[in-house]
N, C-alpha and C positions, 0 to 999 in steps of 0.2 A: 632447461632455464626459459621463463616463458619471455617472449620481447615482444609480442604485439596484441592490440586489441581487438577482441571481437563484440561488434554491438549489433543485435539485432531489433530491427522494428518492422515488422513484416506488413505485408501488403500485396499479395499474390492472387490474381487474377484465376478462377475455377470456371473456366466455361466449355460450352458445347461447341463441339467444332469437328471436322472431320479427320479419323484418327486412322487411314487407310495402312499408313507406315507403322502401327504399333505391331508388339512382335504379337506372332501367332497364339500366345496363349490368351491372349484378351480380344480374340478373334470370334466372339461368342455371340454377344447379342448388339446392336448398335445402340438400344435404348439402355444399354449399364456404360456406355462408354463417356469419357470425360477428357478434359485436358486442365494442366496445369500449366498455364503461362507465367515462366519464373523471370524476374528482373531480377537482379542484383548488381546493386551500385556500390562502385568500388572505392574508395577515398582513401587518402595515404598524403602523410605530411612528413614520411619518412626522406631524410635528406640521400638524396642522388638517386630517388628512386622515380625513374622517368617511365617504367613499364611494368606490369603486374602479369603474371600468367597463373590463371586461375581454375580449376577443375568444377565445373557444377553438373551435379547428377541428380537424377528422380528417378524414383520406384518404388515397388510395394517391400516395405521393411523386411516383413517376414521369408520374403524370397530374393535371395542376393544373386542367385544365379540366372535368372532371367526377368525380361519383365522392365530394366533399366533402360535410362536413356541418359548417355554420358557422353560429356564434350569439354576439350581442354580449350578455353579461350584466351585471348592475349587484350589485357586493358590498360589506357592509361589512366592516373589518379583523377578520378570524376565520372569515367564512363560508364553506364548502365550495360551489361552485358542481358543477355535474353536467355532463353531455352522454352523449347515445348516440350513437355513430356505427358505424352498419352497416359491415359490410366482406366482404369474398369472400378465400377462403383461396389463391386460385391470384397475386393481388397481392401484391407486398412491394418493400421496406418500407411498413406504412403509418407516415405522419406525426403524432404530437400535437402541438397547438401551443397553448401559452396566452399569451396578451399582454395585459400593465397598458396599456391605450389613454391612460387619463388619472387622475389622481388628484383629489375636490373636497372641498368644506368642505361642501356641500350636494348632494343630488342634481342632478343636470342635468336641464332639461326635456325632453331629446330624448337617444334614445342614438346614433341616425343608425344606418348600414349597417355590418355587420362590414366591418372592412378599411378603412374610412372613416376620415377625420382624427377627432381627438377632439371630443367635443362643447365647444362652447363653455363658458368657465371655469373650466377645469383650470387647478391651481396649477400656479405658474410654476419654472422651473429642474427639470424632469424630462424623463429621456429614456423609454424606452418598453421596461421589463424583458418578455424574452422567455424562455420555455423550450420545448423540444423532444424529444422521443423518439422513435424509431423502434421500430416492434412488427412482430412477423408476426403476422397475422389466423390463426385456427384453424378449423378447421369446426364448429359448435355441437353435432354430433353425438360429435366426438371429444374434448371438453375438459370435466373434470371440473368440478363447478358453483362449485366453491370455488379454480380455479387464478386466483393471484396474479400480474398482470405489473407494475403499473406504480402511481405514485402521483403526483403533481405538487404541489411547494410554490411559490408565489411570495412571496417575502417583501422587501418595501418597508423599506428603513431610512433613516434620517434625513440626506437629502443633502449638507448644509454642513457634515458631520463624518466625510465618507468617502471613504475613498482605497479599492485593490485591491491583493491578492496574487495573482501568477500563481504557482500552486503545482504544482512538477514532481518526479514520483517517478521516480527512473533506478533500473530491477532489473536485475540480472543473474541470472537463475532458468536459465540453461543452455536449454533446449529448451520450455520453459513457453508455451503458448498463452493463459493467461489471470492475472489477477490482480485482485483485492479488496482495496480501500482504504478507511477512514475517515479522514476529514478534518476537522478541526473551527481554526477561531479563538476566541480567548477572551480575557478581558481580566480584570486584577484590580482589580475592580468589582460589589460583591455586589449592585448594582440590573439589572446588565448583563452577566453574567459570561460568555455564549456570544453571540458575533458570529453563526457558522453551524455547522452539523454539515451533511456530505455524504459519502453513501457515494458511491464511482466505481470504475466496473469498466474495466480496460487495454481491453478491446474498444470500450468507450463513450467513453472519453475518452483514449484513446492509440493505441499501433501494435500491440494484440493479444498481445503478448510480455512484457507484464508493466509496462510504463513508460506512464504517464499524466501529463495534466496538467488543473490545475480552476484557474478564476480566479472567484475571490470578493471579496468585501468587507471591511475593515476599518477601524475607528475611528481616525479622526486629530481629534478634537473641539479640540485645542488646537493645530494646525495638523501636528504631529506626536506618536505614541504610541507605545508599545510595545505589540504585542499578541503574543499566546502562541500558533505554529502548533501543532498535532499532526497528526501522521501515524501513521495504526496498520495496519501489514498485516495483513490478515483471512485471506487464504489465496490459493494459486496451484495453478493446474491444467492438467493435461496437454491439456485437450479447449478448443474455443472452443463455448460452450454453443450448443443449436439456436435457441433463438429471445431474442432482447435480452432482457434481465431488469433490474430495479434491487431494490435491498433497501433497507430503511432503516437508517439510521445505527443502530450498536451491536446490530442485530439478528446470531441465531446464524452462525456460518458454514456460508457457502449449500453445497448439496450434499456431494461429499467431495473435500477438496483433497489436494495430495500433501503428504507427511510431511513437516518441516522442523524444524529448532531455530528454533522461536519468536522473531524480534526483537521488543524493546522497543516501545513506541510511539516514534517520533520526534518529539523537541520542540526547537523554536528560540524565541527570543525576537528578532521583526524588528520595526522601528521603520515604522510606516504614515503615508504622506505625504498629505497633503490633495489629492485630484484627481489621483493619481498610480498608476501602478501600480509595483510592487517585485518584480521574479523571484525566486524562494526555490526554491532546487532542493537535493531530498535522494538521496542516493545509496545504495543499499543491495543489496549481493550476499548473495546467502540461500546458504544450508549445507542441501540438502536430505539426509533421511536415507532410506537403502537398504537395505534388508535381504535378508538369503541366509542360507544355513545356516551362515555363517561369523560371525555376527552382524552388527552395525550399522556402515554404512560411510557417510562423508561423502562427499556432492558437491557440492563447491566451485569455481564459474567452470571446468567439465569437467574437473576433476581428480576422482579417487576417491581418499578417503582413511581410512588406517586407524588410529588410534589407542591406547594403552594404557600402563597400568601392570604389569608384571612382578616379581614377589618372584624373590631370586636363588635358588640351590639349588647344593650341593656347591662352596662356596665363593664364589660368584659372588655379586656386587653386585645391590642391588634397579635395574630400571631403568626409565626413560621410554622409549618406542618411539612414533616418526610415521612413516608411510609414505605417501606419496603416487603415481598412477601418472596419467601424460598418453599420449594418444594422438600420435601422429608422434614426432618425432627432438629433442625438447628437453625435457630432465628440469626437473619443476616446481622453482621456488625455495622454501626452507623458510625462516623467519627466527623467530629466538627472541629472547626478552629474555633477561636474567642469571635463572638458578635463585636463590628466595629461601628459607632455611630460618628461618623463623619460629616461635618458641617461646612459648608464654604471650604472645601479641600482639606480641613484640619479634622485630624484623629480628635474627637471631644470625651469619648468613653469607650473602653472597652470592657463588655458584658462576658458572665460566664454561661453559655448555654445551659449549663448542667442544672440550672434552677428553674427550667421548666420539665415538663413531662417526658421521662424517658423510660421505654419499657420495651418489653419483649414478651411473645408467647407463642406456644406451641399446640396448636389444634388441629382437628380434622381437616380443615381447610388449609393447612401447611403453617408455617412458623413465620411470625411476623415481626418485625421492630419497628418502633414509630418513635419519632423526636418531635414535641411540639413547646416552643420556647415563643412565651409571650413576654418581653421585656416593659418595664415601666419605663418610659421616654421621657413623659411631660416635664418632669423637676430636670432632665439632664439636657434638653432643647436650648439652647442661647435664644432668648427673642428676636425674630424679625430674620434669623438665618435659615437658609436654604439645607435641609440635612437628609444624610440616607441612610440606612442601616443597611449593611454588607455582612454577610455571613458565608461561608463557604463547608462544605460536606461532601463526605464519600460513603457508597455503598459498598460490603464487601460483604460475599459467601463464607459463612462459617463452617467449612467442610472440610475433610482430610484428604479430599480428592487431590489427584495432582493434574497442575496447571500451569497452561504455557499460555503466555506471560506469567511469570509469578504474580500472586495477589497481595496487595498492601495488608497484608492481613495484621498486623500490627497498629495499622494508622498512618505507616510511613510509605510513601510512593517514592522509590528510589530514585537517585537521579537518573535522567536520561529515560526513564518510563513514562508513557501518555497514557495516564487514565483519569477516566470521565469524574467531573467534580462540579455537584449542584452549586448554583449560585445562586444569591438572595441581592437584588441590587434594590432596594426597597425606599422610595421616597415617603419622608416620613413629617417633613417640614415646608414650610417656604412662607415667605416675607409676610404672608396674613396669618401664619400660624398651622398647627398640626392638619394633616392630610393623610389620608387614606385611598387607597384601591385595591379591591381584590386583583389578585394574579394566579393565575395556575400556571402550572409548567408548559413552557414553548419551547419552541425551537430558536426564539430569539427573545428578549424581553428582560421585565425585573426578575422572572424566576427562569432560569434555565440550566443548562450543562455546558461547561467550556472542559479541555484538557491541559494536564499540566503540561508543562513544557519538555520538549526530549531534548533540548540544549543545555537543560537545566545542569549545572554543577554540584549544586548541595540537594539533598533530601527534602520531599515535601513532608512534613510534618500535621497530622490531626490531632490535638491531644486531647480532645474530650472523645469519651466510647461508651455507646450503649453497652448494656448487661450481656455477658453470655448467657446464654439459655439453651439448652437442648431439652429435647422429651425424652420420653423411655425408648 
């Protein structure tokens, strides 16, 4: 039975320094030596636990028999334990391991050896929380003295009130190599508002393509209790970082992520159940922002899309435009809601966008779908009122390839999934009469992209669809 929580927010310094005490296997060339300065913060709110016995170890993961530095340490809640681990840059990865062996009301008379059973007198009902991190050793001569790689926090919580959430983040980000997330579990409790916070990277906690998962504790002090899960997308990357890295929860966005329409924090209320693990899955499809001489384009699930609003000339009506392209022989599917004419915060009319030009074609340069809607508004706008035309649309690949997260293939985004939505919020009149300004797709503004809500309890349906068109 799992009883303790394990939180990792790493920050360990890799510094060049003297390693004369290193095992002889590493005594090859001083230019290959480095050092991990390991710091482990031990936290606990476990009732009656005044002392914790912790094993801290570090060494080459491929060689368990030699090259390891091991020490058994004693700590009070809130103490930071330190260990210097010599390393050699040709060995990779290095494993850093911290393990709570036992919790005690008073300090034990003898600690015992590293990796031996817990000293006598340990509080009952506990298992042994462990944190692990894999790091690359960097030769001392090549490392800036302030380079920070990781820091570990062991957090021991109240076992009699605990369950677990297995939190999974499914990301469709095209050809991305990595993604960084901030995870948190919170309570409606002013005395204990946060259960835990964690920064997680897909390479460390997932498949290295954006998907990740993390298991952490939740509170079930009454047998069952609603906890609030928050998942914040921090950044996505077209590369895998050269060395494993961890950043603290809430830190700045690391390095230079790809440009995207930033999704909001994904939130969900989930019931924590005493001594049980509850699986919680979030689905996010990213809208990437691609720039060229023609402006800003959206990249969604392998599609490349353009959107805008154009003012009519020579008697033509003002119009919304959405065009998406896919590789292959299947035209993308475009789905829209009704268009809404809203004046002074009241809905004046709902308009059917299928009255516009909706089509799809497959050619040598790929498969295209286009939606152009030019509504007649003059007769519908009340005199002297400020009005805006609102429209929502999604673009979905029409192929049979397996995708994770699943696509809204029929125009229905399932409750809890976060999918990019093109939005038009176009001013069409003010107190002086009709107005119009051209608008191109942008990160913000009258034509932009938002996401469906991860805490939605009902499906989001887009009822109007472009035709299915497949090539030979």
